[in-house]
C-alpha positions, 0 to 999 in steps of 0.5 A, spaced: 499 499 500 501 507 497 502 510 504 502 517 500 496 515 495 491 521 496 485 517 502 479 520 504 476 518 511 469 517 510 464 516 517 457 514 518 456 518 525 449 514 526 452 507 523 451 501 529 445 506 534 452 511 534 458 506 534 461 510 528 461 516 532 464 513 539 470 509 535 472 515 530 477 518 533 481 512 534 480 510 528 483 517 525 489 516 531 491 510 528 490 510 521 493 518 520 499 515 524 502 512 518 497 515 512 500 522 512 496 524 506 489 522 509 483 527 510 477 526 513 469 527 511 462 526 516 456 524 512 451 528 515 444 526 512 441 519 508 445 521 500 451 526 503 456 520 502 455 519 495 456 527 494 462 526 497 464 519 493 463 523 487 467 529 489 472 524 491 473 521 484 473 529 482 479 530 487 484 525 485 483 520 491 485 514 489 483 510 496 476 511 501 476 508 508 468 508 510 466 507 518 460 505 517 455 499 515 454 496 508 450 503 506 456 508 507 461 503 502 454 503 497 453 510 497 461 512 495 462 507 491 456 509 487 458 517 488 465 515 485 462 513 479 457 518 478 460 520 472 463 515 470 469 508 471 475 511 473 481 509 469 485 506 476 482 501 481 478 505 486 482 502 492 476 500 499 477 499 507 471 498 511 471 499 518 466 497 520 461 500 525 454 498 523 449 493 525 451 488 519 457 489 515 455 483 511 460 485 506 466 484 510 464 477 513 466 475 508 474 476 510 473 474 517 473 482 519 468 483 525 473 488 529 474 495 527 480 495 530 482 488 526 480 492 520 483 498 521 491 494 522 489 490 516 488 497 511 495 499 514 499 492 513 496 493 505 493 487 505 489 487 499 484 483 494 481 485 487 473 483 487 467 484 484 463 490 483 455 488 480 452 494 476 445 494 474 440 498 471 432 498 473 427 504 473 424 509 478 420 514 478 419 513 470 427 513 468 431 509 467 437 509 473 444 505 473 448 503 479 452 499 483 452 494 489 458 489 493 454 485 496 446 483 495 440 485 491 434 483 493 428 483 488 420 483 491 419 480 497 426 481 501 426 489 499 418 489 501 421 488 508 426 492 508 421 498 506 416 496 512 422 496 517 423 502 515 417 507 514 414 503 520 417 498 524 425 502 525 423 503 533 422 497 534 430 495 532 432 488 531 425 486 532 422 490 528 425 486 522 423 480 525 415 483 526 417 485 519 417 478 515 411 476 519 407 482 517 409 481 509 408 474 510 401 475 512 400 477 504 402 473 501 405 473 494 403 474 487 408 474 481 410 473 475 418 474 473 421 472 466 429 472 467 434 471 462 440 467 466 447 469 461 441 467 456 437 462 458 430 464 459 425 462 464 419 464 467 417 463 475 411 465 479 409 467 486 417 468 487 422 472 491 429 472 490 436 474 491 442 476 487 448 475 492 457 478 490 458 475 496 456 471 502 453 473 507 447 479 509 443 481 514 449 480 518 450 474 520 445 470 515 448 465 510 444 467 504 449 465 498 453 459 502 457 458 495 458 465 493 465 468 492 467 475 492 471 475 485 470 469 481 465 474 476 459 472 477 454 474 481 449 468 485 442 469 484 437 465 490 431 464 489 425 462 493 420 458 488 413 458 489 414 459 496 407 460 501 408 462 508 411 455 511 416 454 506 419 461 507 419 460 515 422 453 514 427 456 509 429 463 514 431 458 520 436 455 516 439 461 513 443 463 518 448 455 516 446 456 510 443 450 509 437 454 507 440 452 499 438 444 500 430 446 501 427 443 494 423 451 494 430 454 493 433 454 486 441 456 485 444 458 479 451 464 478 451 468 472 455 474 470 449 477 467 442 477 468 435 480 466 429 481 469 423 483 467 416 482 472 408 483 473 406 486 478 412 490 478 417 488 484 421 492 489 429 492 489 434 495 494 440 493 495 446 493 500 440 495 505 438 501 500 431 501 498 432 503 489 427 503 485 423 497 481 423 491 475 424 491 470 432 489 472 438 489 468 445 486 472 452 485 470 459 483 473 464 488 473 470 482 475 475 486 480 473 492 479 475 494 486 480 493 491 478 492 497 483 493 503 482 487 508 
């Protein structure tokens, strides 16, 4: 790792119910001892990290370190790529301070101090980035994600949690699962997986670039962050009993053996649906299908 690389440290002070703010001084002091060309910015509101990332790209930063959860690097990356793909791979370091930090779990990094030490040691790896295109407010939007994209049920649960149940903390998500399942699913999706077409009904799915989501849920146990492919996990024609049975196994990754769970690997996926389905990526609500997706192999350098 080049200690003279222009580096930006970005803090989400609200991550992990304030954990980010609590550790920020220690993180800054530890990193600042070696990274003399480092500046800091604080993400003050939703979407601010996107603006910070965009400014960083325009100002020639080659390395961005985030202190927060999965949503902070999602915003930073999309800001950095807002005006086009960079000529050189962005170096991205993630200091875990959120409730999930799912992406880092693939590398065994759960301690902020260990993550910071890995940054300083120069430990790094290339990882894939996923480019997506979807509908929002009647127009086509292009974005990128690192960890996971949810189509339908999973995005609906996140929306319900954010809008009505966030005050209940971790229990709010479980309550949202129960309330959303009570409505059932009625949909039809047309999917192209590397050019092979299929149709599914009354289903939900996730498309993962890494193994974990929601902290410790091993949603895509066979996924690899640098294989040039995403892992699509389909919960096909499931009822409420099926979903509850599957959910009980997802923390160990054994849900993929359920007869209603189908898995596919691909570098490009296209999805259309009736009705349009809500999308989420890396814990952020996006827009609606139709969706097109392609993997950008080894696009980023992650310091982990």
